[in-house]
N, C-alpha and C positions, 0 to 999 in steps of 0.2 A: 503493497499501500504505498508507504514510503516514497516506494521509488519511481511509483506511478507520480502521487504529486509533485514529485523532482522535477519531472517529465513536462508534466500541465506547464508548472509558474516558468517551467525555462521556452516554452513557447511564447508564455502572452507577453513578453518589451516586444515580438518579431510579431505578432499580429495585431499589436497595440503598432509599431511602426508601419507593418501593410496599410494604414487604415487611418491613417494621421496620410502617407504620403498618397492616397489616393484621394483624400479632402482635397488636398492642396493641387495635386494634377491636375485634377479638373477643373480647376479657378481658370478659365481666361478671358483676355479684354477685348468686349464687343468693340469692332471698330464704329465709330459714326463720324457724320460729316461736324468738327466746327464749325459756326457760325461764319460768315464771310466778312473780309475787311470794310465793307458798308453792305449797306441796307437793299437788301431787297425789294422791299416795296418801290424803293427810286428806282433800279433797273439803270442798267448803264448807256444812257441815250440812246442812240436808235440801233445799239450793236447787238441789245441785249435789253429791250424793253422790258416794265415788270413781271408780265408772263411769262416771256423768254431767257429771263433770267430764272425765275421759280422750277424754269422744266428742265434748268442749267439743273439747279441743285436737287430736284425730286432724279435726276440722270444717276449724283454723284451719291443720293443716299440707297436707289438702289442698286447703284455696284458693291457698296458696303456690305448693303443688307444680305444680298446674295453672295461675296466674302464671307459670311459670318456664316450661313449656310454649310459653303462648302468645309468650313472652318471644324462646323461639328463631326465630323462627316470625317475628318480625319487625326486617326487614333494618331497618327506621327507627329502633329503639329505642337508646336511650343508655346506654351501655356500666353507668352508675353512678347510676343514677337510682333515689331512694326509694320506697317504695311510694305514697307523696303525691302523687310528681311521675309517677310512671307513670297512677295515676286521671284526672288534669289532661291528661293528656297523648289519655290516650285517652276523652276525651269529648269531643275536636274532631275525636275518627274515628269515625268509625259502624261501618268494619269492623273492629274492636278490639270490639266490646262484648261478646265475652267473657271479653276483658283486663281490662275496666275493670271488667267486675262483680264478676270474681274480686279485684281489687285494692281496691274501697273494701266490700268485703265481710271479707276480712281486716282493714283499717286500725278497720271501725267493731267487730269480733266482739275484738280489742284492747285495742279500748277501752274495752270493756265488760269483761271478766273484768279489768282490769289495777287498776279499780279495787272490787272483791272483797277479803273477809279471813274468813277462818274466823272463826265463831263465837268469839265470849269464852269463854275457859274457865268451868267454875261456882266456880269460887273466888273468881272476880273478882265475882261479886255479880248480873253484866247481862249479858242475850240478847241483846243488840247492839251495837250501835258509836257510836247515836246518843252517848255521854257524851262523845267524841271528836271533837264538831262544835263550832266557834270561835264563840265570843259575837256578832263580827260577821255571820255567816251565819246564827246561828242570826235573830239578830233581827232579819235580812232575810226569813227566811222567816216571820216573825209578824207585819211588816210588810205583806210580800204576801200572805199564806195564813193570816192570824187563828192558827194554830197549827202543829205539826209533826202534828199526828192530822190535820187538814184538808191536810197537803202530800202524806204518805203515799196519802191518800183521795181527792186529784184526778187522781194521778202517774196508782196503781191502777186508776180507773177510767178514765183514757186508753187504758191498754195493752190490758184488759180488750175494751174495745172497735175495738180497730181486728180486722174480720176477713179480715183479709190478710196477708202475710207485709210486716217490714217494721223500724221501729223506735224506740221514743221514747225522748225528752231532754230532760232538765235544764239548763236553761242559761240564762247571765247576761249581761248586758250591761256596756259600760265602767263603766255609773253603776250596777252591782249588782244590777240590777231582773230577777227571778228571770222565768222563764217553763216549760211544758211543752210542746211540739212533737213531733208525730210525722211521721217519713217511712217512703216508702214505700217496699218492695224492694230493691233496690243503691244506695241515694244516703243520704248521709252531712253532718254538717255540720261535719265533721272537717277538713277542704279549700277555701278559698278562696282565687281567685285568686290559684293557686302561691306557696300558704304554708300552713307546716303546718299544723292547729289545736289537732292532740294536745302535749298538754303534757311526757306522760315522751320523755324525751330518746332514748330508740330503742326502738320499735316491733320492728323487727325487727334477725335479725342475716343479714347480707350474705357470701357466702362468695365468694372468687373461683373463677370456671371460665369454661374456654373453648370459645365456643360460633364460629357463624357470622360473619361478619365484619357490622359495624353501625354505619352511619355517624350523628353527632348529627344530632337533628330536635326543635325546638320547636314542634309548630301553633301556629298560632292560637286564642287559647277559637273558639268559634262557638255555628253551633244548626245541626248537622246532624239529620235526621231522624232515628227509634231505627233502629237496630241490629235485629239477631237472634243468637237466642244468648243463653240464659243459663246457669247453673251451675244443678247437680242443689238444689228443695228452697226455688228460689226465683219466685216468684207474679207473674204481672202485676204491674205496679206502678198503684197508683188513679190517677185524674184528675189528686185533689188534689196532687200531687205534680211533675204538669210547672210550665212557666215558659210565660206568655204573649209576645207581642211585645214588649207595652204595660208594665201597669201591672204590678210583679210581684204572687206571692200572696205569702202571711203571713212564708211562708221563703223561700230561695233556694238549696235542699239542690245541693249536686251530684248530680244523681240519675241514673236510669235512661232520661230521655228526652234526657240528655246536651245537652237547652238550660240552658246555665249564664251567670250573668252577673256570676257574680265578685267578690259583696257579700254577709253573708246577712244579712238589715232584720230587723228586727221591727215592720213598719208595722204597728198597728191588735190588737199580741197581747196582752191582760192579764191579769194571773193573774185567780182566784177571788172578790177582795174587790173587784175594780176589775170596776163595771157602771153601766146607767144610771139605778141609785138612786143613785149614790153624791155628787148634790148632795145629796137629802134624809140622806144617814146621814153628812155630815161628811166622807167620804173625799177624799184631795185625790188627784194624778194621780200619788201615787207605786207605784202598785205596776201600772201600765204599762212594758214593755221598750222604750224610748229608739229611738222612732221614727228608721227611717233607721239606726241602732249596728250595728257586729255583734255575730251572737253568738255568747259563745264555752262551749260542750257544759263540762259537770260531772260528767253520767254517763248512761247509758244502756243500755236492757234492748232483747235482740231480744223480737219476737212471730210466730218461730218453733217450728213442733208441736217440733220433734226438741227443744229445749229441754226442758221441762217431762213430755216423754215420756220421755227417756231417766232423765230424772231419776226414775221412778216416778210422776208422778203423773196416769197416761191420756191418753187423747184429748182429754177434758174437765175436765181437772184444772188448767188454768191460773190461774183465780181461789189455788187455794189454792197454787201457786207463788209469784204474787207474794205471796201474804202473807211466806212464806220469807223473799223476795228484800230485803227490811228488815233481816235478822236477817243478812246478812253484808255490807253497803255498808260501805266503807269509810270514813267522815265524814273523820277526819282529815287523808285525803289530800284529799276533796273541799274540804274547809275552804282547804286550801296553792294548789288551781287556782284558787278564788273570787278567794281574794287577789290571786294574780298575774292573773287575768284582769281586776282593776280597776287592773292597773300596766300595761296594753297600752294 
């Protein structure tokens, strides 16, 4: 009898430990949208009137709700992972393509909205926030694009020329050079090699909830085949967004094909002023993004039809919608991002 009691008592601490672990591993953080830095009721001018901005907010909320549902069915999900970390972890798991897509689109959409601001008040005498741009960034724009109107024209042309869903990014490298880069489908430049490239300290709020037991897992990044399942409104990715096993493409976004190389590079990406005729016009290589360097997003815009259709521009209103984009771009915040990127 004494022997039986000793064996029973020896198992008690283990049982208590397992119970403690199951309760604590079952606690995860549900991701919810944080409030926008401006009132939704006021909208963002003609670019995103109040109803359109509510649509974008609803889209963001839907992405995160669906991401939370994916996490509840994932026994390997880390309880306290950020959305960026989830995107990285799921990039190596083909069976979690849908969760990966939700995470990436939520990151991009949050970054897009975070760099906008309502148009200036009429009494200010300005119709854009361009007057808030820093001298440093403005000078670099002049060096790489000639002038501000040419930057706007080049960026808008890149967005208008995308006949598939995706994102167009204005980026810089550590040397301060500028560039415009498209990504296709659910892919992003905000995350690389397990590092969140978003500069906003908080992209999402997290609320503790209880779900099933979850063990920590940090799978290595690999090159699995494309899984199945895409969220509503996501079209097929362009082949240009994929990565080869040899020389990387112009950029290496964390993309839908899930083959990720860990470093966003800038090989061969040039500004409009840097062309084969540079020897004739006396230009130096100052217009080239630093080859092999990391790219830092400054702002982006989606090329999803729901964005301009919800704003009342109709199916073919993309070009007019893009014109309004420049009236709400927060150049003060973008200038801070530019300075921060050069210090990284």
